[in-house]
N, C-alpha and C positions, 0 to 999 in steps of 0.2 A: 733834208738836214741830216748832219751827223751828229748824233747825240751819245755820250758816254755817261752811264749811270754807275756811280761807285757804291756798292752796298746793295746786298739783294735780301735785306730785311723786308718788312711788310709794306714800308713806303716805296723802296726801290723796286720790288717785285711787282707791286700794283702798277707802278708808272711803266715799268718795262713791258708788262702785258698789255696795258692800253696803247702805248706807242708802237708796239711791234704789229699790230694790226693795220697800221697805217703805212704809207710810203715814206718810212723813215728809216734811217740807218742806225740801228741800236746796238750798243756794245755794253754788256753788264759785266762788272768787275766784282769778284768777291773771293774770299778764301775758302768758302765752303763749296768743295768739289761736288758733294752729293746733290746740293741744292741746284748748283748751275746745271749739272747734267739734266735734271728733271725739267728745268726751264727751257733748255737748249732743244730738248726733244719735242716740246709742245708749242712753242712759239717762234716767230720769224725774228730772230735776233742772234747776235753772236756773244759767246761768253769767254771771259778771260779769268783763269784762276791765279789769284795773287792779291797783294795789299795794294790798295790804291794810293797808298803814299809812297810807292815805289817808283823811282824814275824809270827803271827797266820795263815795269809793267805798263806804265803809262805810255812809254814810247812804243811798246807792243801793240798798244791800242790805237796807235797812230793819233795821239792827242794833238798833235801839231796842226792836223786838218779838222779839228772838231769845232762844231758851232756853238755847241752848249755841253758844258761839263757839270753834272749834278751829283753832289757828294751827300748821300743820305743814310750813312752808317749809323749805328746807335750812339757814336762817340763824336761829339762836336769838335774837339780838337784834331781828331783823325780828318773831320770833313774840311776844316779850315785849312790843314796842312796839304790835303790832296788838291784842294782848289788852288793854293799858292803854286804847287808843283805845276798842275796843268796849265795855269795862266803863264808861267815861266817858259813853259815847253810850247806855247802858241795857241792854246785854246781860245776861241773868240769870247767866250762869255762863260762865268762859272757861277754856280749856286751851291751854298752850303746849308745844311739843316743844323740848327743850333738849339742849346737848351738854356741859354743865359739871356735874360730879357735886357740887360745892361748893354749888350752888343748892338741892340737895335736903336738905342738913342742917337738922334741926329749927328751930335758931335763925333760919334765913333764911325760913322760910315766912311769918311774918308780914310781913316786908319785901315780899315779892312780892304778898301779900294786899293791902297798902295801895296797891300799884301797879294793882291790878285783875287779877291773875292768880291765879285759884282753885287750879288744878291745874297740875303740872309733869310732863311725860313725857320721861323719859330713856331712849330705846330700849335703849342699851347696858347700862344697869342692870338693865332688865327681862330681857336676854339673860343677864346674868351670874347672875341669880337662876334662870333656866331651866336653865342649866348646873349650878349648885348642887343644884338638884332632880335632874337627871339623874344626878349623882354619887352622891347619897344614895339615890335609887330606880332603881339601875343595872340592875336585870332588866327595866325596861319602856322601850318607845320613846317613849311621851308619858305625861304625867302632868298631870291637870286637876282642880282642886278647884272644885266648883260650889256654889252656895247656902251660902257661907261654910264650906266644908268638910264639910257634911253628905252630899254625894254625891261620890263619886270616879270620875272616867273614866280608865281605863288602857289604853293601847295596847300591846299584846304580840305579837311575831312569833312564829308557831308552829314549833317545831322538832320533830324526831322524837321528843323526850322528852314532848310534851305529852299528857295523858290523854285530851283532848277531840278529838284528831286523826282525821279522817274521820268524825265524828259529825255527824248532823243536828241541827239546833237543837231540834226538838221532843223529841229524845232526852235533852237536858240541862235542860230547864225542868219545873218543877212547881209546885205551890202554895207550896212552902217555898224556892223559889230565892233564893239570896243575890246573884244578878248576874243582868244583863240584856245580852245581846249586841246593841249598838247599831248597829255598823257593821263592815264588813269591807274592808280595803284589799287588793286582789289585783291585783298588777301595776299596770296603769295606771288600774285601775277602782276606785271606792268603791261598795260595794253596802250598800244598807239591807236587811238579811237578813230572810227570812221562815222559818217552821218547817221547810220542806223544804230550806233552804240547808245545804250541807255544809261543814265547816271543812276546808281543805286545808294541806298543808305549804307553809310559806312566807307564808300569811296574816298581815297585821296585823290583829289583831282587838280592837275597842274594847269593853271592859266597863264597864258602869256598876254600882257597888256602894257599900256603906256602908263607912266607915272600919274598923270591926271585921272586916271580911272580906277585907281586902287580902291577908293571909297565905294564905287559902284560894285566892285568884286565882292566887298564885304557885306554890302547890302543883299546882293544877289545870292549869297551863300548863308545868309541868316546869321552872321556872326556879329559878336559885340567886342569892342575894345575893352581891355580891363585896365583899370588904374592901377598899376602895380606899385606899392609902397612897402610891403615887407616880403622879404625873400628869406628862405631857409636853404642852406647848401649842406649837403652831406658828402664829407671827404674833403680833407684839407690839401688838395693837389695844387700843382703850379697853375692850373687853369683857374682854381678858386682865387688864388691870391690875385691874379690878373684881373678876373671879374670884378673883385672888390676895389681894384685900383681905377678901373675905368666906368664904374656904375656912379650914376649921379647922387649927390649927397643927399636928396631928399628920399632915397630908398634906403631902407634899414635892413642889414643883413645879420642873420645869425648863423653860424656855422658849427656843424657837429663833427668832431674827429675823434675816432677810437683810440689813436695811439697818444699816450699822455705826453711823451717828450715832445712829439711833433705839434700838439696842441699848445704847448708852451712857447714854441718857436713862432707859431702862428700869431700869437698875441703881440709879439715884437714887429712882425711884418704888416699886419692888418689892424691898424690903430682904430679905426672906426667900425669894426666888426666885432660883434659879440661871439666869443668862442666858447663852446660846450664841449668839454672832454667826456665823451660817452659813446655808445653804440648806437647809430642811427637806424638799426634794423629793430631796435626795441620799441615797440609801439607806444608803450607806458611813457617812455622818455619823449618820444615825439609829442604826445599829448600834454605832458608838463612843460615842454618848451613852446607850446602855443602853436601847433601845426595847423589846428583848425582856423586860425586867424591869419595865415600868411596867404598872400597872393600867388606866389609862385614857389615851386620846389625843384632844386638842381641836385641830381645825383651824380656825382664825380669820382666814386671810388675806382680802385684798380679792377674791380669785377664788373663785367657786363651785366652777368645774371642779377647781381646785387642791385644794381642801378635800375634795371628794368623793374625788378619786384618793389624796389622803394618807391618808384613813381607811380605804380599800381596802388600801393598803400596810400600814397599821399592823395591820389584821386579819390580813394574811399573816404578819406577825411574831408574831402569837399574842396581841395585845392584845385583851382581853375586851369592853372598853367604849370605843367611840369616838363622838365628837360632832362634827358639821360645820356650819359656818355656810353656809347657802346662801341667798343673798340674792335670786337670781333666781327669782321665784315659779313660772316656767314650768318651772324644773329640779326642783321640789320633788317631783312625782309620780314622775319617773325616779329620783330619788335615794331615795325611799322604797322603791323595789323593788329597790335594791342593798343589800348587806351592810355598811352604814356606820353603823348605830346610830341615835342621836338626831340630829334635824335641827333647827337653830335658824334662825328668820327674824325679824330686827328688825321688819320692817313688819307681820307678822301679829300679833306680840306687842304692838306699840304699838296696833293696831287692837283687839285684845282688851282692853287697858286702858282704851281709850276707851269701848268698849261696856259695861264695867263701870260707868263713869261714868254712862253713859245710864241704866242700871239704877236707879242712884241717883236719877236724875231722873224716870224714869217706869218704875215697876216692871213695867208690862205689856208691854214691848218692849225686850229687849237681846240682844245676841249675844256669843257667845265663840268666836273662829275656832279650832277644833280642827284642821281639816285644811286643806288648799290649795284643795280642790274640794268641800268640804261644810262645814256649819255645825252649831253647837250653840246652840239658842236657849233661853233660860231666860224663860219667860212665866207670868203670872198668870191662872189660870182665872176668868173673870168670870161673874157670876150670869147665868144664862140662855143662856150660850154652848153650841154644839153639843158641845163636848168634855165637858160635865157631864151630858149628857142620858141616858147609858146606859153600861154597863161597855165597857171599851175593844174587847173582841172583837166587840161588836155596833155599833160606829161606823163600820165599813168605811173604815179609814184609808187614804189614798193609799199606794201602794207605794213612793213615795220619801220617806216620812218614817216614824219610829218615836218612840214614847214611851220616854225612856231611864230616868225615875225621876222621883220628886216629892218635895216637902217638904210636910209637913202638920204644923201647930202646932209648927214648929221641928225636927222629926225626919225624917231621910231615908228614903225607902221605895222599894224595888224594885217596879215594877209587873208584873202579870201580865195575862192577857186578862180576868180576873174583876175587875180593879181599876176602881172607879167613881170618877172624878176629880170633887172636890167644888169648889164656888166657893171662891176664894182660895187654892186649893193652888197652889204654885210648882212648874211642870212643866218638865222639861227634854226637849226635842225635838231628835232628830237628823234632818238633813235634807239632801237634795241641792239644788242651786241651783234645780231645776225646781219645788221644793214650797214656795218663799217665799210666794207668794200664797195657797196653800192653807192656811198656817198660819193667816192672818188670818180666813178662813171658819170655822175650828175654835173660835177662841178670842175672836172678837169677835160 
């Protein structure tokens, strides 16, 4: 596929880095010469200096023969204009990053379609849905639905209540296993485990399973579902507004915002939410507003460091479910090692959504970014590919990847060493960055 990415900001750069490792023809457009030179020297992609809203620049990028045009600059108007131009010049499909929820309303989709914008990505809405999932599935750290929900990946931190603690993987697997342990996050390291790897206290373990065995995973890990009725949010961001809009009416929300003018505006936008003007870092204020009685605490300020520390403070007050927005990707690994619950990152969520769109365009190659330093690939096994030649245990798979599960004839399946992958199976692969090229040799 030929893909043009307009905007070398954090979302665009992240996408370009990931896609450049694959057999994709990637062109990155931006006005920042210095940033493009650095990316051009490190990754397998082409860069063009200029404005993505320029007809000349888009023609230079050969947009006429582009399969997917992705506009992810910080400015939604520029993104929409760039997509409209790309579509008029012949791009097959366009995606624009936006900042306005109103644009996502069903009645407006046809309007943007006529303009030449096929898909709209609103990262704050994606983050709000992620938070909503975290509140519903509050015993897990991460929850991912793959292959239209036929396979579920759950990340769970192991406490001393876990039945599988201090056990080696080969002790937990048999022919009738209803789960596959695909990855282990241990401190700053992500491990693609093998049979002799042992599960330790504090590990975040990523299980692949089918929807009917979610309760079994919860029991296995010694977790309890929390009945969340009271939520406290720190920071009146656009994510907070969207969370309040999509949260069930029986959940009561109290929001703390430090900026006085902003807090008054929030009162108008969030009818059923109690708005407190104050500093959420003030522990006395938190106590006055009843933090000891809330079931969940969500930190959504502009500072990743503040959000991490706020969640640690909430844990000290006894809050059982905490969620932190951590936008600095380099902080995520450290944050995952701390006791702060679920981590939200808009850039990774936006990338995941765009990778899903790639799957719709090319079912043989798409990614869902599960972790900051590892990937989940959803691929289709092609006729004659190495992955279909023998049972998994005979394939001598590289140590930095594992098969998490597969979909065959629309039904999710957990794999074992005896599983023989068939042509046209949808296969879910967990891998470290070092394994990207190895995947191609197995599936093509």
